[in-house]
C-alpha positions as CSV (number, residue, x, y, z in Angstrom):
1,X,0.3,0.1,0.1
2,X,2.5,2.4,0.7
3,X,4.5,1.8,-2.4
4,X,1.6,2.3,-4.3
5,X,1.1,5.7,-2.3
6,X,4.6,6.6,-3.2
7,X,4.0,5.9,-6.9
8,X,0.6,7.8,-7.3
9,X,2.5,10.7,-5.6
10,X,5.4,10.5,-7.8
11,X,3.0,10.3,-11.1
12,X,0.9,13.3,-9.8
13,X,4.5,15.4,-9.3
14,X,5.1,14.6,-13.1
15,X,2.0,15.4,-14.5
16,X,1.3,18.5,-12.4
17,X,3.5,20.8,-14.8
18,X,1.4,19.4,-17.9
19,X,-1.9,20.1,-16.0
20,X,-0.7,23.7,-15.5
21,X,-0.1,23.9,-18.7
22,X,-3.2,22.6,-20.1
23,X,-4.8,24.8,-17.8
24,X,-3.3,27.9,-18.8
25,X,-3.2,27.3,-22.1
26,X,-7.2,27.5,-21.9
27,X,-7.3,30.8,-20.2
28,X,-4.4,32.1,-22.8
29,X,-6.7,31.5,-25.6
30,X,-9.8,32.7,-24.0
31,X,-9.6,36.3,-25.8
32,X,-8.5,34.9,-28.9
33,X,-5.2,33.6,-30.2
34,X,-2.0,35.7,-29.4
35,X,0.2,34.6,-32.0
36,X,-2.2,35.6,-34.9
37,X,0.7,37.0,-37.4
38,X,0.2,40.2,-36.1
39,X,3.7,41.5,-34.6
40,X,2.3,44.6,-32.6
41,X,0.1,42.4,-30.7
42,X,3.0,40.5,-29.8
43,X,5.2,43.4,-29.2
44,X,2.4,44.9,-26.8
45,X,2.5,41.7,-25.2
46,X,6.4,41.7,-24.4
47,X,6.3,45.4,-23.8
48,X,3.7,44.8,-21.0
49,X,5.8,41.8,-19.1
50,X,8.5,43.8,-19.5
51,X,6.9,46.5,-17.4
52,X,5.3,44.3,-15.1
53,X,8.5,42.3,-14.4
54,X,10.3,45.3,-13.9
55,X,7.7,46.7,-11.4
56,X,7.2,43.2,-9.5
57,X,11.0,43.4,-9.1
58,X,11.4,46.8,-7.5
59,X,8.5,45.7,-5.4
60,X,10.4,42.9,-4.0
61,X,13.3,44.8,-3.8
62,X,11.5,46.9,-1.5
63,X,10.1,44.3,0.4
64,X,13.6,42.5,1.0
65,X,15.0,46.0,2.2
66,X,12.2,45.9,4.6
67,X,12.7,42.4,5.7
68,X,16.4,43.2,6.1
69,X,15.8,45.9,8.5
70,X,13.3,44.0,10.8
71,X,15.9,41.3,10.9
72,X,18.8,43.5,11.9
73,X,16.3,45.3,14.5
74,X,15.4,41.7,16.0
75,X,19.1,40.6,15.9
76,X,18.4,37.9,13.2
77,X,20.5,37.5,9.9
78,X,20.0,40.0,7.6
79,X,22.6,40.0,5.2
80,X,21.1,37.5,2.7
81,X,17.8,39.6,2.7
82,X,19.9,43.1,2.1
83,X,21.6,41.1,-0.8
84,X,19.1,39.5,-2.3
85,X,16.8,43.3,-2.6
86,X,20.2,44.6,-4.0
87,X,20.0,42.0,-6.4
88,X,16.1,42.4,-7.4
89,X,16.6,46.4,-7.8
90,X,19.7,45.1,-10.0
91,X,17.9,43.2,-12.3
92,X,14.6,45.3,-12.3
93,X,16.9,48.2,-13.4
94,X,18.1,46.0,-16.2
95,X,14.6,45.2,-17.1
96,X,13.8,49.0,-17.0
97,X,16.1,49.5,-19.6
98,X,15.3,46.8,-21.7
99,X,11.6,47.8,-21.7
100,X,12.7,51.7,-22.3
101,X,14.2,49.8,-25.7
102,X,11.5,48.2,-26.6
103,X,9.5,51.6,-26.5
104,X,11.7,52.9,-28.8
105,X,12.8,55.6,-26.3
106,X,16.2,56.9,-25.2
107,X,17.5,55.1,-22.3
108,X,16.7,56.9,-19.1
109,X,17.2,54.9,-16.1
110,X,14.4,55.5,-13.6
111,X,11.2,54.0,-12.1
112,X,8.6,56.0,-14.2
113,X,6.6,53.9,-16.4
């Protein structure tokens, strides 16, 4: 019985990504296909994805800084959170530069989207 449960659990873990892909592909095509041959539609999707990624990374960086400050005040390990927040801000800046390039603008590094 234990071997059966272990086999079912392994099969479930293996099939979970396939189930997620099927679920998300249905949601993706709910409003119509993305890849219709219209390059402007695909470029808009890429631009919005870059913008969202940069915003999320900046927010994660701010959360990491707050977490590091809280850990420093309570006497816990805080270096990993501070380093992670710096990496989030750095990668967010890189994504913001790519977003500016995708918009066809001159590259100015700021968070004004």
